[in-house]
N, CA and C atoms of all chains as a GROMACS GRO file, in nm:
protein
  552
    1UNK      N    1   4.998   3.430  -5.128
    1UNK     CA    2   4.996   3.303  -5.055
    1UNK      C    3   5.142   3.255  -5.042
    2UNK      N    4   5.176   3.204  -4.925
    2UNK     CA    5   5.312   3.154  -4.897
    2UNK      C    6   5.339   3.032  -4.986
    3UNK      N    7   5.440   3.041  -5.076
    3UNK     CA    8   5.465   2.925  -5.166
    3UNK      C    9   5.503   2.802  -5.081
    4UNK      N   10   5.444   2.686  -5.117
    4UNK     CA   11   5.482   2.567  -5.039
    4UNK      C   12   5.620   2.522  -5.088
    5UNK      N   13   5.708   2.487  -4.993
    5UNK     CA   14   5.844   2.447  -5.030
    5UNK      C   15   5.841   2.301  -5.071
    6UNK      N   16   5.903   2.270  -5.181
    6UNK     CA   17   5.912   2.132  -5.229
    6UNK      C   18   6.034   2.068  -5.161
    7UNK      N   19   6.008   1.983  -5.061
    7UNK     CA   20   6.120   1.921  -4.990
    7UNK      C   21   6.153   1.784  -5.050
    8UNK      N   22   6.279   1.742  -5.045
    8UNK     CA   23   6.312   1.608  -5.094
    8UNK      C   24   6.243   1.502  -5.009
    9UNK      N   25   6.232   1.385  -5.066
    9UNK     CA   26   6.167   1.273  -4.996
    9UNK      C   27   6.231   1.251  -4.858
   10UNK      N   28   6.148   1.220  -4.760
   10UNK     CA   29   6.191   1.188  -4.622
   10UNK      C   30   6.224   1.313  -4.541
   11UNK      N   31   6.229   1.427  -4.605
   11UNK     CA   32   6.253   1.550  -4.529
   11UNK      C   33   6.120   1.612  -4.485
   12UNK      N   34   6.121   1.678  -4.366
   12UNK     CA   35   5.999   1.748  -4.325
   12UNK      C   36   6.035   1.881  -4.261
   13UNK      N   37   5.942   1.974  -4.271
   13UNK     CA   38   5.961   2.107  -4.211
   13UNK      C   39   5.908   2.100  -4.067
   14UNK      N   40   5.991   2.147  -3.974
   14UNK     CA   41   5.954   2.148  -3.832
   14UNK      C   42   5.929   2.294  -3.793
   15UNK      N   43   5.822   2.316  -3.714
   15UNK     CA   44   5.793   2.458  -3.684
   15UNK      C   45   5.868   2.511  -3.562
   16UNK      N   46   5.888   2.426  -3.460
   16UNK     CA   47   5.954   2.473  -3.338
   16UNK      C   48   6.076   2.389  -3.304
   17UNK      N   49   6.202   2.429  -3.315
   17UNK     CA   50   6.239   2.555  -3.377
   17UNK      C   51   6.226   2.542  -3.529
   18UNK      N   52   6.210   2.653  -3.599
   18UNK     CA   53   6.191   2.645  -3.745
   18UNK      C   54   6.312   2.577  -3.810
   19UNK      N   55   6.289   2.460  -3.866
   19UNK     CA   56   6.403   2.384  -3.923
   19UNK      C   57   6.351   2.278  -4.018
   20UNK      N   58   6.447   2.217  -4.088
   20UNK     CA   59   6.417   2.102  -4.174
   20UNK      C   60   6.477   1.981  -4.106
   21UNK      N   61   6.409   1.869  -4.113
   21UNK     CA   62   6.458   1.749  -4.044
   21UNK      C   63   6.449   1.628  -4.136
   22UNK      N   64   6.550   1.540  -4.122
   22UNK     CA   65   6.544   1.413  -4.194
   22UNK      C   66   6.624   1.307  -4.118
   23UNK      N   67   6.583   1.184  -4.126
   23UNK     CA   68   6.656   1.071  -4.066
   23UNK      C   69   6.687   0.971  -4.177
   24UNK      N   70   6.813   0.938  -4.191
   24UNK     CA   71   6.854   0.836  -4.289
   24UNK      C   72   6.908   0.714  -4.215
   25UNK      N   73   6.871   0.596  -4.261
   25UNK     CA   74   6.920   0.472  -4.200
   25UNK      C   75   7.012   0.402  -4.298
   26UNK      N   76   7.116   0.340  -4.247
   26UNK     CA   77   7.215   0.275  -4.333
   26UNK      C   78   7.234   0.130  -4.291
   27UNK      N   79   7.299   0.052  -4.378
   27UNK     CA   80   7.315  -0.091  -4.349
   27UNK      C   81   7.439  -0.119  -4.265
   28UNK      N   82   7.532  -0.025  -4.260
   28UNK     CA   83   7.656  -0.050  -4.184
   28UNK      C   84   7.714   0.082  -4.136
   29UNK      N   85   7.806   0.068  -4.039
   29UNK     CA   86   7.874   0.186  -3.986
   29UNK      C   87   7.959   0.251  -4.094
   30UNK      N   88   8.014   0.166  -4.180
   30UNK     CA   89   8.098   0.219  -4.288
   30UNK      C   90   8.015   0.311  -4.380
   31UNK      N   91   7.893   0.267  -4.411
   31UNK     CA   92   7.806   0.351  -4.496
   31UNK      C   93   7.770   0.482  -4.424
   32UNK      N   94   7.739   0.468  -4.294
   32UNK     CA   95   7.706   0.589  -4.216
   32UNK      C   96   7.823   0.688  -4.221
   33UNK      N   97   7.944   0.636  -4.204
   33UNK     CA   98   8.064   0.722  -4.206
   33UNK      C   99   8.082   0.788  -4.343
   34UNK      N  100   8.061   0.709  -4.450
   34UNK     CA  101   8.079   0.766  -4.584
   34UNK      C  102   7.979   0.879  -4.608
   35UNK      N  103   7.854   0.857  -4.562
   35UNK     CA  104   7.752   0.961  -4.579
   35UNK      C  105   7.792   1.086  -4.500
   36UNK      N  106   7.839   1.066  -4.376
   36UNK     CA  107   7.880   1.181  -4.293
   36UNK      C  108   7.997   1.255  -4.359
   37UNK      N  109   8.089   1.180  -4.419
   37UNK     CA  110   8.201   1.246  -4.488
   37UNK      C  111   8.148   1.330  -4.604
   38UNK      N  112   8.047   1.277  -4.674
   38UNK     CA  113   7.986   1.352  -4.785
   38UNK      C  114   7.920   1.479  -4.734
   39UNK      N  115   7.852   1.469  -4.620
   39UNK     CA  116   7.788   1.588  -4.563
   39UNK      C  117   7.893   1.691  -4.520
   40UNK      N  118   8.008   1.641  -4.474
   40UNK     CA  119   8.114   1.733  -4.431
   40UNK      C  120   8.163   1.816  -4.550
   41UNK      N  121   8.179   1.750  -4.664
   41UNK     CA  122   8.221   1.822  -4.785
   41UNK      C  123   8.116   1.926  -4.822
   42UNK      N  124   7.989   1.884  -4.812
   42UNK     CA  125   7.878   1.975  -4.844
   42UNK      C  126   7.879   2.096  -4.749
   43UNK      N  127   7.907   2.070  -4.622
   43UNK     CA  128   7.911   2.180  -4.524
   43UNK      C  129   8.028   2.274  -4.552
   44UNK      N  130   8.144   2.217  -4.585
   44UNK     CA  131   8.260   2.300  -4.616
   44UNK      C  132   8.227   2.392  -4.735
   45UNK      N  133   8.157   2.337  -4.833
   45UNK     CA  134   8.128   2.413  -4.955
   45UNK      C  135   8.020   2.519  -4.930
   46UNK      N  136   7.915   2.480  -4.858
   46UNK     CA  137   7.801   2.571  -4.842
   46UNK      C  138   7.813   2.657  -4.716
   47UNK      N  139   7.905   2.621  -4.627
   47UNK     CA  140   7.921   2.689  -4.495
   47UNK      C  141   7.794   2.676  -4.411
   48UNK      N  142   7.712   2.576  -4.441
   48UNK     CA  143   7.594   2.542  -4.358
   48UNK      C  144   7.631   2.420  -4.274
   49UNK      N  145   7.609   2.431  -4.144
   49UNK     CA  146   7.651   2.324  -4.053
   49UNK      C  147   7.530   2.274  -3.974
   50UNK      N  148   7.458   2.174  -4.029
   50UNK     CA  149   7.340   2.124  -3.959
   50UNK      C  150   7.378   2.059  -3.827
   51UNK      N  151   7.280   2.046  -3.737
   51UNK     CA  152   7.298   1.963  -3.617
   51UNK      C  153   7.283   1.818  -3.665
   52UNK      N  154   7.386   1.740  -3.644
   52UNK     CA  155   7.381   1.600  -3.688
   52UNK      C  156   7.385   1.509  -3.566
   53UNK      N  157   7.293   1.415  -3.562
   53UNK     CA  158   7.295   1.313  -3.458
   53UNK      C  159   7.312   1.180  -3.527
   54UNK      N  160   7.407   1.099  -3.481
   54UNK     CA  161   7.424   0.970  -3.548
   54UNK      C  162   7.472   0.866  -3.449
   55UNK      N  163   7.452   0.741  -3.485
   55UNK     CA  164   7.514   0.630  -3.415
   55UNK      C  165   7.555   0.531  -3.523
   56UNK      N  166   7.550   0.403  -3.498
   56UNK     CA  167   7.609   0.309  -3.593
   56UNK      C  168   7.542   0.314  -3.731
   57UNK      N  169   7.407   0.312  -3.733
   57UNK     CA  170   7.344   0.297  -3.866
   57UNK      C  171   7.234   0.399  -3.894
   58UNK      N  172   7.240   0.518  -3.828
   58UNK     CA  173   7.142   0.622  -3.866
   58UNK      C  174   7.208   0.759  -3.855
   59UNK      N  175   7.154   0.854  -3.929
   59UNK     CA  176   7.197   0.993  -3.918
   59UNK      C  177   7.072   1.079  -3.914
   60UNK      N  178   7.058   1.161  -3.810
   60UNK     CA  179   6.950   1.260  -3.802
   60UNK      C  180   7.008   1.396  -3.840
   61UNK      N  181   6.943   1.463  -3.935
   61UNK     CA  182   6.991   1.594  -3.979
   61UNK      C  183   6.887   1.700  -3.940
   62UNK      N  184   6.929   1.802  -3.865
   62UNK     CA  185   6.841   1.916  -3.833
   62UNK      C  186   6.905   2.042  -3.888
   63UNK      N  187   6.834   2.108  -3.980
   63UNK     CA  188   6.886   2.225  -4.049
   63UNK      C  189   6.805   2.348  -4.011
   64UNK      N  190   6.864   2.436  -3.934
   64UNK     CA  191   6.793   2.560  -3.900
   64UNK      C  192   6.833   2.667  -4.000
   65UNK      N  193   6.753   2.778  -4.005
   65UNK     CA  194   6.792   2.892  -4.089
   65UNK      C  195   6.903   2.966  -4.016
   66UNK      N  196   6.969   3.058  -4.085
   66UNK     CA  197   7.076   3.136  -4.022
   66UNK      C  198   7.017   3.224  -3.912
   67UNK      N  199   7.090   3.231  -3.800
   67UNK     CA  200   7.056   3.321  -3.688
   67UNK      C  201   6.908   3.307  -3.646
   68UNK      N  202   6.862   3.183  -3.641
   68UNK     CA  203   6.728   3.159  -3.588
   68UNK      C  204   6.614   3.184  -3.685
   69UNK      N  205   6.649   3.231  -3.808
   69UNK     CA  206   6.542   3.253  -3.907
   69UNK      C  207   6.492   3.117  -3.955
   70UNK      N  208   6.382   3.119  -4.030
   70UNK     CA  209   6.329   2.995  -4.087
   70UNK      C  210   6.425   2.948  -4.197
   71UNK      N  211   6.430   2.816  -4.220
   71UNK     CA  212   6.516   2.766  -4.329
   71UNK      C  213   6.474   2.829  -4.462
   72UNK      N  214   6.574   2.861  -4.544
   72UNK     CA  215   6.543   2.924  -4.672
   72UNK      C  216   6.598   2.845  -4.789
   73UNK      N  217   6.624   2.916  -4.898
   73UNK     CA  218   6.667   2.851  -5.024
   73UNK      C  219   6.796   2.772  -5.003
   74UNK      N  220   6.890   2.831  -4.929
   74UNK     CA  221   7.021   2.764  -4.910
   74UNK      C  222   7.002   2.632  -4.834
   75UNK      N  223   6.916   2.634  -4.732
   75UNK     CA  224   6.893   2.512  -4.653
   75UNK      C  225   6.820   2.406  -4.736
   76UNK      N  226   6.725   2.451  -4.817
   76UNK     CA  227   6.651   2.355  -4.900
   76UNK      C  228   6.745   2.292  -5.002
   77UNK      N  229   6.836   2.374  -5.057
   77UNK     CA  230   6.934   2.321  -5.152
   77UNK      C  231   7.024   2.218  -5.083
   78UNK      N  232   7.065   2.250  -4.958
   78UNK     CA  233   7.148   2.155  -4.882
   78UNK      C  234   7.071   2.024  -4.866
   79UNK      N  235   6.942   2.034  -4.831
   79UNK     CA  236   6.858   1.913  -4.810
   79UNK      C  237   6.853   1.830  -4.939
   80UNK      N  238   6.836   1.900  -5.050
   80UNK     CA  239   6.828   1.827  -5.179
   80UNK      C  240   6.958   1.753  -5.208
   81UNK      N  241   7.070   1.824  -5.183
   81UNK     CA  242   7.200   1.762  -5.214
   81UNK      C  243   7.230   1.648  -5.117
   82UNK      N  244   7.184   1.662  -4.991
   82UNK     CA  245   7.202   1.552  -4.895
   82UNK      C  246   7.120   1.432  -4.938
   83UNK      N  247   7.000   1.459  -4.992
   83UNK     CA  248   6.912   1.349  -5.038
   83UNK      C  249   6.977   1.274  -5.155
   84UNK      N  250   7.042   1.349  -5.244
   84UNK     CA  251   7.111   1.286  -5.358
   84UNK      C  252   7.224   1.197  -5.304
   85UNK      N  253   7.299   1.251  -5.207
   85UNK     CA  254   7.408   1.174  -5.146
   85UNK      C  255   7.355   1.044  -5.085
   86UNK      N  256   7.247   1.057  -5.006
   86UNK     CA  257   7.193   0.941  -4.932
   86UNK      C  258   7.143   0.834  -5.026
   87UNK      N  259   7.094   0.878  -5.142
   87UNK     CA  260   7.034   0.782  -5.236
   87UNK      C  261   7.136   0.676  -5.280
   88UNK      N  262   7.265   0.710  -5.267
   88UNK     CA  263   7.369   0.612  -5.305
   88UNK      C  264   7.358   0.487  -5.219
   89UNK      N  265   7.308   0.503  -5.096
   89UNK     CA  266   7.301   0.386  -5.006
   89UNK      C  267   7.159   0.347  -4.974
   90UNK      N  268   7.067   0.440  -4.984
   90UNK     CA  269   6.931   0.409  -4.940
   90UNK      C  270   6.834   0.404  -5.057
   91UNK      N  271   6.888   0.418  -5.178
   91UNK     CA  272   6.802   0.427  -5.298
   91UNK      C  273   6.724   0.299  -5.321
   92UNK      N  274   6.627   0.302  -5.422
   92UNK     CA  275   6.544   0.184  -5.454
   92UNK      C  276   6.631   0.070  -5.505
   93UNK      N  277   7.950  -0.224  -0.095
   93UNK     CA  278   7.914  -0.090  -0.140
   93UNK      C  279   7.952  -0.078  -0.288
   94UNK      N  280   7.862  -0.014  -0.364
   94UNK     CA  281   7.885   0.003  -0.508
   94UNK      C  282   8.008   0.091  -0.528
   95UNK      N  283   8.115   0.041  -0.593
   95UNK     CA  284   8.235   0.125  -0.613
   95UNK      C  285   8.199   0.246  -0.700
   96UNK      N  286   8.248   0.365  -0.659
   96UNK     CA  287   8.218   0.482  -0.742
   96UNK      C  288   8.312   0.476  -0.864
   97UNK      N  289   8.253   0.505  -0.980
   97UNK     CA  290   8.332   0.495  -1.104
   97UNK      C  291   8.410   0.625  -1.120
   98UNK      N  292   8.534   0.615  -1.151
   98UNK     CA  293   8.621   0.733  -1.175
   98UNK      C  294   8.606   0.771  -1.322
   99UNK      N  295   8.531   0.881  -1.347
   99UNK     CA  296   8.509   0.922  -1.486
   99UNK      C  297   8.612   1.028  -1.526
  100UNK      N  298   8.649   1.032  -1.652
  100UNK     CA  299   8.741   1.138  -1.695
  100UNK      C  300   8.674   1.276  -1.680
  101UNK      N  301   8.756   1.378  -1.678
  101UNK     CA  302   8.707   1.515  -1.664
  101UNK      C  303   8.599   1.545  -1.770
  102UNK      N  304   8.497   1.619  -1.729
  102UNK     CA  305   8.389   1.666  -1.817
  102UNK      C  306   8.287   1.555  -1.847
  103UNK      N  307   8.315   1.434  -1.806
  103UNK     CA  308   8.216   1.327  -1.827
  103UNK      C  309   8.125   1.316  -1.707
  104UNK      N  310   7.998   1.277  -1.731
  104UNK     CA  311   7.911   1.254  -1.615
  104UNK      C  312   7.823   1.132  -1.640
  105UNK      N  313   7.783   1.070  -1.531
  105UNK     CA  314   7.694   0.952  -1.539
  105UNK      C  315   7.550   1.003  -1.536
  106UNK      N  316   7.470   0.956  -1.631
  106UNK     CA  317   7.330   0.994  -1.640
  106UNK      C  318   7.246   0.872  -1.599
  107UNK      N  319   7.137   0.898  -1.520
  107UNK     CA  320   7.063   0.780  -1.472
  107UNK      C  321   6.954   0.736  -1.569
  108UNK      N  322   6.887   0.830  -1.635
  108UNK     CA  323   6.778   0.793  -1.726
  108UNK      C  324   6.802   0.844  -1.868
  109UNK      N  325   6.832   0.769  -1.971
  109UNK     CA  326   6.863   0.628  -1.960
  109UNK      C  327   7.005   0.612  -1.904
  110UNK      N  328   7.034   0.498  -1.843
  110UNK     CA  329   7.167   0.479  -1.784
  110UNK      C  330   7.276   0.496  -1.890
  111UNK      N  331   7.356   0.601  -1.876
  111UNK     CA  332   7.456   0.627  -1.980
  111UNK      C  333   7.562   0.722  -1.925
  112UNK      N  334   7.668   0.738  -2.005
  112UNK     CA  335   7.773   0.836  -1.975
  112UNK      C  336   7.758   0.946  -2.078
  113UNK      N  337   7.778   1.069  -2.036
  113UNK     CA  338   7.760   1.183  -2.127
  113UNK      C  339   7.877   1.280  -2.117
  114UNK      N  340   7.913   1.338  -2.232
  114UNK     CA  341   8.014   1.443  -2.230
  114UNK      C  342   7.992   1.535  -2.349
  115UNK      N  343   8.023   1.662  -2.333
  115UNK     CA  344   8.018   1.758  -2.443
  115UNK      C  345   8.156   1.818  -2.458
  116UNK      N  346   8.210   1.813  -2.579
  116UNK     CA  347   8.339   1.876  -2.610
  116UNK      C  348   8.317   1.991  -2.709
  117UNK      N  349   8.384   2.103  -2.684
  117UNK     CA  350   8.374   2.218  -2.773
  117UNK      C  351   8.509   2.238  -2.843
  118UNK      N  352   8.504   2.280  -2.969
  118UNK     CA  353   8.626   2.294  -3.047
  118UNK      C  354   8.633   2.434  -3.109
  119UNK      N  355   8.752   2.471  -3.158
  119UNK     CA  356   8.768   2.607  -3.211
  119UNK      C  357   8.727   2.615  -3.358
  120UNK      N  358   8.720   2.502  -3.425
  120UNK     CA  359   8.686   2.507  -3.568
  120UNK      C  360   8.620   2.377  -3.610
  121UNK      N  361   8.556   2.384  -3.727
  121UNK     CA  362   8.490   2.266  -3.783
  121UNK      C  363   8.594   2.159  -3.816
  122UNK      N  364   8.711   2.204  -3.858
  122UNK     CA  365   8.818   2.109  -3.892
  122UNK      C  366   8.857   2.028  -3.768
  123UNK      N  367   8.868   2.096  -3.652
  123UNK     CA  368   8.902   2.023  -3.529
  123UNK      C  369   8.789   1.925  -3.491
  124UNK      N  370   8.664   1.974  -3.504
  124UNK     CA  371   8.550   1.886  -3.473
  124UNK      C  372   8.557   1.761  -3.559
  125UNK      N  373   8.585   1.777  -3.688
  125UNK     CA  374   8.592   1.662  -3.781
  125UNK      C  375   8.705   1.568  -3.741
  126UNK      N  376   8.820   1.625  -3.705
  126UNK     CA  377   8.935   1.539  -3.668
  126UNK      C  378   8.900   1.457  -3.544
  127UNK      N  379   8.833   1.522  -3.448
  127UNK     CA  380   8.794   1.449  -3.326
  127UNK      C  381   8.696   1.337  -3.361
  128UNK      N  382   8.598   1.369  -3.447
  128UNK     CA  383   8.500   1.267  -3.488
  128UNK      C  384   8.568   1.151  -3.560
  129UNK      N  385   8.667   1.182  -3.643
  129UNK     CA  386   8.741   1.075  -3.712
  129UNK      C  387   8.812   0.987  -3.610
  130UNK      N  388   8.867   1.051  -3.504
  130UNK     CA  389   8.933   0.975  -3.398
  130UNK      C  390   8.835   0.884  -3.325
  131UNK      N  391   8.714   0.936  -3.299
  131UNK     CA  392   8.612   0.854  -3.232
  131UNK      C  393   8.570   0.738  -3.322
  132UNK      N  394   8.570   0.762  -3.453
  132UNK     CA  395   8.530   0.656  -3.546
  132UNK      C  396   8.629   0.539  -3.537
  133UNK      N  397   8.759   0.573  -3.531
  133UNK     CA  398   8.862   0.468  -3.518
  133UNK      C  399   8.842   0.393  -3.387
  134UNK      N  400   8.813   0.469  -3.281
  134UNK     CA  401   8.788   0.408  -3.149
  134UNK      C  402   8.667   0.315  -3.154
  135UNK      N  403   8.563   0.357  -3.224
  135UNK     CA  404   8.441   0.273  -3.236
  135UNK      C  405   8.470   0.147  -3.316
  136UNK      N  406   8.545   0.162  -3.426
  136UNK     CA  407   8.578   0.044  -3.507
  136UNK      C  408   8.654  -0.057  -3.420
  137UNK      N  409   8.745  -0.007  -3.336
  137UNK     CA  410   8.831  -0.095  -3.255
  137UNK      C  411   8.752  -0.159  -3.141
  138UNK      N  412   8.669  -0.080  -3.074
  138UNK     CA  413   8.600  -0.128  -2.954
  138UNK      C  414   8.462  -0.186  -2.985
  139UNK      N  415   8.412  -0.160  -3.107
  139UNK     CA  416   8.275  -0.200  -3.148
  139UNK      C  417   8.170  -0.135  -3.057
  140UNK      N  418   8.207  -0.022  -2.994
  140UNK     CA  419   8.109   0.057  -2.918
  140UNK      C  420   8.074   0.179  -3.004
  141UNK      N  421   7.945   0.201  -3.021
  141UNK     CA  422   7.901   0.309  -3.110
  141UNK      C  423   7.812   0.405  -3.032
  142UNK      N  424   7.872   0.507  -2.969
  142UNK     CA  425   7.792   0.602  -2.892
  142UNK      C  426   7.698   0.681  -2.982
  143UNK      N  427   7.594   0.738  -2.922
  143UNK     CA  428   7.511   0.837  -2.993
  143UNK      C  429   7.591   0.967  -2.994
  144UNK      N  430   7.619   1.016  -3.113
  144UNK     CA  431   7.698   1.138  -3.123
  144UNK      C  432   7.612   1.249  -3.183
  145UNK      N  433   7.612   1.364  -3.120
  145UNK     CA  434   7.543   1.481  -3.174
  145UNK      C  435   7.649   1.587  -3.196
  146UNK      N  436   7.652   1.646  -3.316
  146UNK     CA  437   7.755   1.749  -3.338
  146UNK      C  438   7.705   1.852  -3.436
  147UNK      N  439   7.768   1.968  -3.431
  147UNK     CA  440   7.748   2.070  -3.534
  147UNK      C  441   7.887   2.128  -3.558
  148UNK      N  442   7.898   2.255  -3.588
  148UNK     CA  443   8.028   2.306  -3.633
  148UNK      C  444   8.136   2.291  -3.527
  149UNK      N  445   8.106   2.330  -3.401
  149UNK     CA  446   8.218   2.335  -3.305
  149UNK      C  447   8.189   2.263  -3.173
  150UNK      N  448   8.098   2.164  -3.174
  150UNK     CA  449   8.079   2.085  -3.051
  150UNK      C  450   8.046   1.941  -3.086
  151UNK      N  451   8.075   1.852  -2.994
  151UNK     CA  452   8.036   1.711  -3.008
  151UNK      C  453   7.977   1.666  -2.874
  152UNK      N  454   7.855   1.616  -2.876
  152UNK     CA  455   7.792   1.555  -2.758
  152UNK      C  456   7.805   1.403  -2.772
  153UNK      N  457   7.857   1.339  -2.669
  153UNK     CA  458   7.873   1.193  -2.672
  153UNK      C  459   7.782   1.131  -2.566
  154UNK      N  460   7.696   1.039  -2.607
  154UNK     CA  461   7.612   0.964  -2.512
  154UNK      C  462   7.644   0.816  -2.527
  155UNK      N  463   7.693   0.756  -2.420
  155UNK     CA  464   7.737   0.617  -2.422
  155UNK      C  465   7.648   0.531  -2.333
  156UNK      N  466   7.566   0.448  -2.393
  156UNK     CA  467   7.483   0.359  -2.312
  156UNK      C  468   7.555   0.226  -2.295
  157UNK      N  469   7.510   0.146  -2.196
  157UNK     CA  470   7.564   0.011  -2.182
  157UNK      C  471   7.503  -0.077  -2.291
  158UNK      N  472   7.558  -0.195  -2.311
  158UNK     CA  473   7.504  -0.285  -2.415
  158UNK      C  474   7.363  -0.329  -2.376
  159UNK      N  475   7.275  -0.333  -2.475
  159UNK     CA  476   7.138  -0.385  -2.459
  159UNK      C  477   7.068  -0.321  -2.338
  160UNK      N  478   7.086  -0.191  -2.324
  160UNK     CA  479   7.009  -0.120  -2.222
  160UNK      C  480   7.066  -0.131  -2.082
  161UNK      N  481   7.175  -0.208  -2.067
  161UNK     CA  482   7.235  -0.220  -1.932
  161UNK      C  483   7.305  -0.089  -1.898
  162UNK      N  484   7.347  -0.075  -1.773
  162UNK     CA  485   7.422   0.045  -1.733
  162UNK      C  486   7.560   0.039  -1.798
  163UNK      N  487   7.620   0.154  -1.822
  163UNK     CA  488   7.756   0.155  -1.880
  163UNK      C  489   7.852   0.080  -1.786
  164UNK      N  490   7.942   0.004  -1.847
  164UNK     CA  491   8.036  -0.073  -1.766
  164UNK      C  492   8.180  -0.039  -1.798
  165UNK      N  493   8.268  -0.135  -1.773
  165UNK     CA  494   8.412  -0.112  -1.787
  165UNK      C  495   8.447  -0.069  -1.931
  166UNK      N  496   8.386  -0.137  -2.027
  166UNK     CA  497   8.419  -0.106  -2.168
  166UNK      C  498   8.380   0.039  -2.201
  167UNK      N  499   8.263   0.081  -2.153
  167UNK     CA  500   8.219   0.219  -2.182
  167UNK      C  501   8.308   0.322  -2.112
  168UNK      N  502   8.348   0.289  -1.989
  168UNK     CA  503   8.433   0.383  -1.915
  168UNK      C  504   8.569   0.395  -1.984
  169UNK      N  505   8.619   0.280  -2.034
  169UNK     CA  506   8.746   0.283  -2.107
  169UNK      C  507   8.732   0.369  -2.233
  170UNK      N  508   8.618   0.354  -2.304
  170UNK     CA  509   8.595   0.436  -2.423
  170UNK      C  510   8.598   0.584  -2.384
  171UNK      N  511   8.530   0.616  -2.274
  171UNK     CA  512   8.524   0.757  -2.228
  171UNK      C  513   8.665   0.809  -2.200
  172UNK      N  514   8.746   0.725  -2.136
  172UNK     CA  515   8.884   0.769  -2.103
  172UNK      C  516   8.962   0.796  -2.230
  173UNK      N  517   8.948   0.705  -2.327
  173UNK     CA  518   9.026   0.721  -2.450
  173UNK      C  519   8.976   0.840  -2.533
  174UNK      N  520   8.842   0.865  -2.526
  174UNK     CA  521   8.788   0.983  -2.596
  174UNK      C  522   8.843   1.110  -2.530
  175UNK      N  523   8.855   1.108  -2.397
  175UNK     CA  524   8.907   1.226  -2.325
  175UNK      C  525   9.052   1.253  -2.366
  176UNK      N  526   9.129   1.146  -2.380
  176UNK     CA  527   9.270   1.163  -2.424
  176UNK      C  528   9.273   1.225  -2.564
  177UNK      N  529   9.186   1.174  -2.652
  177UNK     CA  530   9.177   1.228  -2.788
  177UNK      C  531   9.144   1.377  -2.784
  178UNK      N  532   9.041   1.411  -2.706
  178UNK     CA  533   8.991   1.550  -2.704
  178UNK      C  534   9.097   1.645  -2.651
  179UNK      N  535   9.181   1.593  -2.559
  179UNK     CA  536   9.280   1.681  -2.495
  179UNK      C  537   9.374   1.743  -2.599
  180UNK      N  538   9.386   1.678  -2.714
  180UNK     CA  539   9.473   1.732  -2.819
  180UNK      C  540   9.426   1.871  -2.862
  181UNK      N  541   9.293   1.895  -2.852
  181UNK     CA  542   9.241   2.025  -2.897
  181UNK      C  543   9.186   2.108  -2.783
  182UNK      N  544   9.148   2.042  -2.675
  182UNK     CA  545   9.083   2.120  -2.569
  182UNK      C  546   9.169   2.127  -2.444
  183UNK      N  547   9.292   2.074  -2.454
  183UNK     CA  548   9.380   2.065  -2.336
  183UNK      C  549   9.417   2.203  -2.282
  184UNK      N  550   9.486   2.203  -2.161
  184UNK     CA  551   9.530   2.332  -2.099
  184UNK      C  552   9.630   2.404  -2.187
   0.00000   0.00000   0.00000
C-alpha cells in the first residue's frame, strides 16, 4: 500500500501537476519579505526552487518533484522546514 | 481618443483583469534574488505591491490598478522603473 505522506499543517498534495502546495498569509509586507528571505536560504541549501507567488501579505508555494516526478522526501522536508519558518509569524 | 500608453519593452497591457504584465528571465538564482530585492525597494517607496511569481530564473510581474481600477500613471511608472532595474541583468 502506498504510504500516506505526513504533510505539515496547511500543506496539501496536488495531483495535476504532481506537487505540494501551501499558502501563508502575513500581517505586513516586512513579514512577507522576511519569510521569502528565509525560503531563499532554504533553496540555496537544498537546491530546491519552488514556484513562489506573492504580493504584499501572502506567499503561495508550489513544490514540484524533480524533472516532473511526484514530490518526494526532499520536497516534503522542504515543506516541513518552510512550515517551521512560517510559524514564526503565523504561529498560535 | 484614449491616449495609447507607452509601455517599457517586454511589458504588455492585459484586459482581464485590467493589469500590466511582464516576465523577466535571469541567468542565475542570485540574479533573480537581486532583482526581487530591487522590486521590494521599489514597492516600499511607491507602496505598489504587484503580484510576483518567481522560481529559480524567472520573475512574472502582474500590476493591477488600485482597488480593481485599470493600471494608471503610478503603475506605468513602476513598470518603467522595474524595466530599468531588469536591464542590469537582461540588457543588450
